[in-house]
N, C-alpha and C positions, 0 to 999 in steps of 0.2 A: 506583640513582643513579648518578652520574657525579662523579668527585673535579673541582677546581675549573679544571682546565686541562685538562679533556678534554670533548669533547661525542658524545652518543651519534651511530652510527650512522642519516641519514635519509634518506629518499625523497626524491628530489630532482623536484620537481614537471615545473621547465622555464620556459622562456617564454612559451611557446604556451600553457599550460594555468593559469600566473599572468594573464596576459591574458584569458581566458575568463572571470574576474569580472567583471562590472558595475562591482561598487563599487571594486574593484580599478583598474582601468582611467579611470573617474574620478576618482579620489584621485592617481592619478598622472600623468591630462590638466592637471589643476590645479595639482600641482607642477613640472610643466615648464613649464608657461606665466609660473608666478613666476617659475623659475629664468633660463627665457632674458630675460627681463624685467632681472631682479638683473645676470646679468653684462654685459648691454647697458649696464645704467646705471655700474654700477660701472667699466666698462671708460670709458665716456664721460666721465664723471667722473675719471678720472686722467687722461686725456687732456687734460681741459682745464687740472687742475691740476699735470701733472708735465713734461706736451710739451708747452706749449702757447705759442709764444715770446712773447706779452704778458705772460706769470708765470714768476717766477723760484723753485725748490722746490729745498733744500738739507735735510742728512740733519736736521736739527733739524725744520726746517718740516715734512718727511713724516712726521717721528716726532709733530707736534703735529695734523695731521688724524688718524691713526690712535687718538688721545686723546681727540680731539673727538668722532669719529665713533663710539668704541666703549666710552669708560669711561662713559655718562650710563646708555645702554642697557643695562651691565652692573650697573648699580645698580636700576634699574626690572625687569630680567628676571624674578629670582626672584620678586617679586612676581605678574606676569604669569603668572607658571607655576600660582599659586596659581590665578588665574582659569580655565586650563584645565581644572583639575579641577575647575571649579566651572560653569561655562557650556557651551552647545549648541558644540561647537566647529565643527559646520557654518556655526552662526551667526558664528562668532569668525573663519572663516575669508573670507568674504565680505565682512565688515565692514574687516577688517584689509588684501586687497586694494585695496577702491574708497578706503581712507584712504591707501594709499602712493600711488596713481594721483596723490590731489590735491598730496600732497609730490612727489611726480616731477616734476608740472609745475610747483611752486612752485620747488624745484631750479633746473631748465633755465633759469627767469627771472631769478633769481638770476647762473647763469653768464656769459645775455645780458649781463647790467645790468653786467658786470663785477664785484661781488662778490668778494671774499676774506678771508678770516680767519673771525673767527667767525658773520657774516649767512651768507656760504656754507656753514659747518660743523655750523650748526643746523638748515639746511636739509636735508643731507643726512642727516643724524644721525639727521633721524625716519625716513627712509625705509628708513633701518639698521636702529632700533628696530622699524619695524612688520614689516620683513622677517623677522627674527629672531623675533617673535611667532609671525608665521604659519608659521612653520619646524619651529617647537615644535607649532605644534597638526597641522601634518598629520605629525611624525613620532611625536608621541602617537594619533594618530588610527590610523595604520599595521595593528596588531594588531585594529582592528574589520573587517580589510578582508581578513586573510591569517590561518590555521591560526597558529598559535605555533609549530609546529613546523618550519615553514616558515619563519621570521622572518628568519632568516641568509640563503636564497637570494632572500627577496623586497627586504631592503634592498640584495643587495649588485644588486641588478637596477634597482632606484628612484634606489640614490643614486648608481652609475654613470653611470644613463643623466639625471639630474638634474645632474650635475657636467660632461658631457657637453653638455650644455644651456645653461648659465652660459658654459661656452668657446664655443658656437655665437652667443650672444648678445652677448660680447665680440667675437665677427669679426666681426659685425655691425656694431659700433659703430665699428672698424677702417674696414667698407666706407664707413661712412655720413659719418666725418670726412674721408676722402676728396671725397667729394659734396659735404658741405657747406662743409668749409674748417676749418685748423686754429684759428684764432683764438679768443675767448667768444662771437659770434655761430653759427660753424660748430659750437662744442661745443654750445652750448645747444640745436639744433637736436636732435642727435644723443642727448643726455640723454633729451631728452624724449620722443622713438621709445619708452623705457622702459616707457611708460604702457600703451602696447599690450599687454605682457605680464602689468601690473597687471589691467586690466580683462577680459580672457578667463580668468584665474586665477578671480576672483571669481564671474565666470558660472557656469564648470564646478561650482564647490563649489556655488552655488546649487540645482543640482539632486539635490543628496542631500537623504533626507526628514532632518524635524527629528530629532535625537537621532542618528542614524543611527553617527556618527564617535565616539561617548560624549558625555561620562563616565557608565558603568550604572551605578554610584554614587558618592556625595561622603560624605566621610568628615571630612569639614570642619565649622569650628564653624557657625553659623549664623548668626551675622554678617560677613558678607562683609568688613569693614574687617579683625577678626582672622585671617579666613580668609587674605587680604590681608599682613599683618605677618608671619605664621606661616610664609610660602612658602618664603624661604630655607632657615631651619633645619627645615622639614619635606623640602624636597630632601636637604637635606644629610643627615639621621639617613636616610632611604631608604636614598640611596645608599651609605653605612658600614657600612648592614647587609649589603648583597651585596657579599660579599670580589670579583665576576669584575667588577661597576660599578665598584668606588672604583680596583681597579687596573687596570682597562681607561684610565679615565680619567685618573691620573696617567700613563699610557704616552701617551695620546694629548696631554695638555697638553706634555709631554716634546716632542713631536714637532711640536705649536704654535712653542713656544720658539724649535727649531729652527730651523724653517723662516720663523719670521719675521722672523729675521736674517737669514737668506740671501737673503731677499727682498728687506732693504733695501740689502743688497750688488747684489744684480741689478741693483736702480733704480738705483742710481746710479750703475752699469759702465755702460749702457746707454744711460744719459743723457752722461757726462762722460767717458769712457774708451775704449767700443768705437766702432769704427768699421767700416761695410760690409764685408763677406768673402768675395766672388760671390753666392753665397744667402743666406749668414748674414747679415741686416739687425741694424741699432744702432737705437736709438730707440722707439719707443712700435711699431712692425711689429717690433723684433726682441723685446719683450714680446709681442706677438702670436705669435711664434715658439715662445716659450715654452712659455705657453699651449697650443700647439697640442703640445710634445713632454709638457708633464704632460696633458694630455687622454688621450695616450695611454697613458698609465702607469696614468690613473683606468679608463679602459678595460679594459684588462689586471687589476688588480686586482678588477674587478667579474666578472671571466669566470671567477677562478680562486679567490677566497677563499673560498667555499663549499669547495670541493673544497679546500685549504689546509687547512681548519679540520676537517672529517672526515679529512684523513691526520695531521697535526699536533696537532691539539687546537688550543683556543684561545688555550692557553698558548706554545705551540710558534708558531706564527701571530706572535701579535704580539712574541715575542722575537725571532723572525726576519727581521721588519719593521724592525724599530729596528736591528738591526747590519745588514741593508743601508746604509741610510740613513746609520749614523754609517760604511761602509766609501766610498759617495757622496761623502760630504763629504769626507773623507780622497783619494781618488781622482782625483773630478771636480770639486769646489771647487777647491782649491785652486791649480791652474793659472789660477784666473784668465780663460781667453780665450775667447771667444766660444761655438766648437764645444763647450769643454768644458759651458759655464754649458749649453748647450743641451741638449745629450746627459743630464746630470744633471738635469733638471726631470723624465725619466721616471723614474728609479727614486726619486727625493724622493715626488715623488706619490703612487708604487705603493705606498709603503712605508706613506703616510700614511694612502692610503684605505683598507689593509687593515685598521690601526688602527681609524681611523673604523668601519669596518662592523662590528668584533668590540666598537665602546665599544655603537653603536646597536642591537644583537644582544641585548649585556647588560642594558642599559637597560628595552628591550621584552620580553624574554623573566623577568627576576629582578625588577623592579619592578611592583605593582599599580597596575592603569588609576586607581585612585583618585587615586595621587601621580604618576603617570608624569610628567602636563604638569609639575609642581613640578623634577621631576629634570633634566626634557629641558630647562628654563629654567635650572639651574641650570649644567650643561653649557653652555651657550652662554655664560653668564656665566664663568665659568672661562676659555674658550673667550678670550673678548675680553680679559680681563683679561692674561690668560697674553701673548697676542698686543701688548698694549701694552705690558707691563713689556719684554719681551724687546729689542720696535724701540727704544723709549727708550735703554733702556740698549747698543743698540748703538750709536744715535747719538751717545752719547756720548763712544765711540773712534774709530767709523770717519771715515777721512780723505775730503774729500768727493767724491773722484775714485771712491771706494769701495772701493781695493784697499786688503784687510786678512787678511791669512792668517791674524792672531790670532782675529780672527771667526770665519771656518772652521774653526779646530782647536777653539775654543769650542763651536761648533753641535754639529761630533761626540761632544765630548765630553756633551753636555746629551742626545745618544741614547743613548749607553753608560748613563749614572746614570740615563735613564729605565727600563733595563732593570731597574738595579739594584731601583729600587722600587718595581718593577712584581709584579716576584717576590716582594721582601717583604709589601708588601700582599693579595697571592693566597696566600699563604703562613699566614698570621695567621688563630688562632683565633678 
């Protein structure tokens, strides 16, 4: 039996052996298709709202956008989690992806018609909500296609490749924006192209046999309404009973809070302060370069996290990642120059991905299959609420041009606070 901060030495399957499993390949393909579409949709919508010459966005408007897109699902998410532990997850993935395809087209139409505010955000909210529901289903299904002692390795590969595919989708959005134009009409066509990912993800999920992705057993009340109503409480209880799960989720929330504030600063700097400097670009193209830098950090995390966990234990990997992020905020964030912002994206996303991979593995390894969907839904809910709260708080203090050293220092302090809370929860009886 191992301590909470260590992990037993495991045999590494390697990518080739992971891909030898047909069910693993099928689940991975569905995930990649969905995440490519998500990356394209999010980048297309960001271009339509933040970098559209026909529209205007200030810090408060950006924060409002985050709130409208994320908070409503944060209320629905825990209840959806109960359904993931009750319904056939294969059917959930098919229906969710088809539903998302419809909402993508609805959002694209809203952009093309020049809608703003609540009508546009409501359509985008539907896409985001269904996307997160499907993502919870994919995460809860992974232990059905990979052996338990290879979950960290499989998570590193799947999550990393998925994140890089999202970056690729965002890159496609930048290219399509050049093709279709930067106004409402061009943004509408760019956003609509994301429907391809949803339809492909549904088709791939439909190839699984009924029941192949779980749940294997249901420990919920016989009435669906009762099970749904208890979703949030069940997920919280299951997470708190597993110290590694609770501690790693708190560490991940610290990262999301600090990263969300940094993201707001970056968006404002790219739009209002930075200008092109040689190969470094401002505006939406600059955000594309930030995404590429961040994608490299995600790739590195996928390659080394499993080894880091073997070498340092999960405790050492999480603490080291948060400390690296704090140092990055101080060393590269404070100058607030275009080159340093681009470089900072690499270690920040690397650190965040290390923590996320450890959190995913903790939930999948320490939580039973009968409640795993509810824990992942709680995970998403806390993730979204933290991001919205951080962006909203930052918007109240950041100047319109984004130059706020105090906010960068606060982000560094949040990372360090995350280390303290992580260790305290991990060491509780």
